[in-house]
N, C-alpha and C positions, 0 to 999 in steps of 0.2 A: 273340805278343809278341816284340819284337826282342831278340835275345840279345847280350850283350857278347862281343866276339871276342878270343880269344887272349892269350898271355903269352909272354915270351921267356926266363924263368928258372924253375927248379924251384920256388923259393919263391913266385913269382907264381902258378904253376900251382896250388900247394897253397892259396894264398889264394883263388884262383878257385873251387876245388872246395869250400872251406869256405863261401864266399859263396853258391855254387849250392845247397849243402845247406841253409843257413839260409833262402834264398829259397824253396826247396821246402817246408821246414817251415812257414814263414810263410804260404805259399799254402794248404797243407793246413789249418792252423788257421783261416784266414780262411773257407774253404769249409765249416767246421763250424758256422758261425752258422746258427741255425734260422729258418724262416719263423714269426714269432711270432703272426701272425694270418692268417686266410684272405684278407683284402684285400691284405696285403703279398705273400702267395704268388701271388695272381692276377696281379700285375705283376712277378713274379720278383724281388722285393726282400726281402733278408734283414735281420734286425735291426729295431730300433725306428726305422723311417724316418719322418721328419716331412714331408719334401717331396722330390719327384723331378722334375726338368725334363729331358726327353729331347729332343734335337735330331737331326734326320736331314737330311743334305745329300747332293746328288749328288756323285760322285767319279769319277776316272779311274784306270785301272789303270796302275801304275808298276812295271815289272819283273814278276816272277812272281805275287806275291801281296800287293803293297803298294798302297795307295790314296792318292791326293792329292785333297783337297777342291777342287771347282770353285767359282768365284765366284758363289754363289747363296745367297739367304736360306733358312733351314731350315724344315722342317715341325716344329712343336713340340707335344709332349704334356706337359702340366703337371698333376701330381698332388699332392694334400695329404692328410695322414692325421692323426687325432687320436692321443693318446698310447697308446690301447688298440689302435690299428691299424685303426680304421674309416675308410673312405674318406670324406673330406669334399668333395673336388672332383676332377674329371678332365676337362680341356678339351683340345681339339685346335685348332690354329690353322693357317690357310691359309698356304701358301708366300708369301714376300715380304711378310708382314704380321706385325707384332709386337704389335698392339693386342689386349687382352683382349676387346674388343667383337667381334672377328672370329672368335670360336669357331664352328667348323663344327657340332660337336655335342659333347655332353659332359654330365657330371653336376656341377652346381654349384647348390645351393639358393639362393645369393645372386645368381645370374644370371637376370634377368627375361626374357632373350631365349630361353633354352633351358629347357624344363620337362621334367624326366625322372622317371620312376618306376623304382624299383629293386626287384627280387625276389630273395630268397635262399632256399636250401634249408635243411634241418634241420641241416646242418653249418655254416651261416653263409656258404657260398660264394655270391657274386653270380652268379646264373644268367641274369639278364636286365636290360638297360637298355631302357627304352622311353620315347620322348618326342617332342616336336615343337618345331621352331624357329619362333618367333613371327614372325621378320622375313619369312618367305615369305608371310604373310597368307592371307586367305580364298581367293584365286584360285589358290594353289599349295600343294601338299601338302608340308609340311616334316617329315612323320613319319618316324622311324627307329626301328629295333629292333636290339639286339645281344644275341644268345643265346649263353651260354657252357656248355661241357661240360668235365668234369674226369675225371682218372684216379683210381685207388685211392689214389695218394699225395697227391692234392689239387692236382696240377699242371694248369693249363689245357691242354686238348688241342685244342679246337676253338672258334672264335669265329665266329658267323654274323652278318654285317651286312646289314640290309635298309634301304635308303635311298630317298630320293625320286627318285634318278636311276640307281642301280645297286645290285647285290647282290654280296656278297663272302663267301667262306668262308676262314678262315685256320686252318691246322693247324700244331701245334707238336710237335717231337720234341726229347727232352732227353738230356743226357749223364749219366754216373753221379752227378754232383753236383747233379742236378736243375736245371741251367742249360740253356736251350734252345739247341740246336746246329743246328737246321734249321727253316726256316719255309716253308710252302707256302701261297700265296694263289690261290684260284680266284675269278674275278670275271666277271660278265656285264654287258655294256653294249650295248643295242640288238641288233645282229646279230653281235656279236663276243664270243667267250668267251676269256678269258685265263687261263693257268696260269703262275704265277711261283714258282720255287723258289729260296730264298736259303740259302746256307751261311753260318753265323755264325762269325766268327773273333774271339775275345776279345783285345783288345790291352792293356787296362789294367784292374786291379781295385783296390778299396779294402780297408781293413783288415777290413771285415765280409764280404768275399767277393762284393760286388756289383761287376759290371763297370761301368766308367765310360767306356770307349771300346771300340767294336767295329766290325768291317767286315762288310758284307753283300755277298756275291758272288751276283748274281741272274741266272738263266737263264729266258727267257720262251718260251712256246709259245702260238700264236694259232690259234683256230678261227674262220674267217670264212665266212659264207654266200656261195656262188658261184652266181649266178643261171643262168649258162650250164650248169652241171652239176647244178643244183638240189640241192645238198648242202653240208654244212660241209666246208671244206678246211683241213687243218692245215699250218701253216708255222712256222718258227723265228723268234722275235723277236730283237731286239737285246739282247745281254747288258748289264746295268746294274750299277752299283756305288754303294754308299752308305757314308758314315761316320756312325756313331751315337755321340753323347756324352751322358753323364748327369751332372748336378750334383745331388748327394744330400745332404740334411741329416738329422740324427738327433735324436731325443729323448734327452736326457741321462739 
């Protein structure tokens, strides 16, 4: 988060320290909001969240650790919950597309194009999404599966995606406030394996302790099959950066 810089008088410095103390207290109070349901906790959302629309855009590095969004349409994840915290819908949309009809995969009982079954464990955590995208038709397998694992605190630790074109495993690490601080994604596509590790920097939070803006600093490693050597060869991929924003509404 960008800090305010400096003062030139003692009085201004005292005001700054007071404001800093108040801001620290407010931030501490905000992060004390609890995950009121397993579904809210699954998506790292605190309080009685009604909806959350998360947008992810490519960015470029400006200075040491600041990002500037590039001119590109986002990838969007859209979630809705009932007042008890149960997930009603969760859809992902292709880049450069804003139509709800373009959902790649997701859970939405009202969407005739994507049929998904949900499994829960005895604690109510969603352990699996499994479904099929109808638009692929009989000649193409649109089946996908998402399997989730959790730690003793109920935080999502691993999410395994098996799709019609690729597989991916995403691992999450958390800070002391149970907000994820590092994300690692391992994916396989044909003859190439990719490992991408993202450091998360929270830029803005709301009164409930939910972040509303964050930066991802991603480093990539590739393992590609080399026919000449008849083995997988490791190489460093290009560093990438993303800006995430979330619009969150709450049940009163």
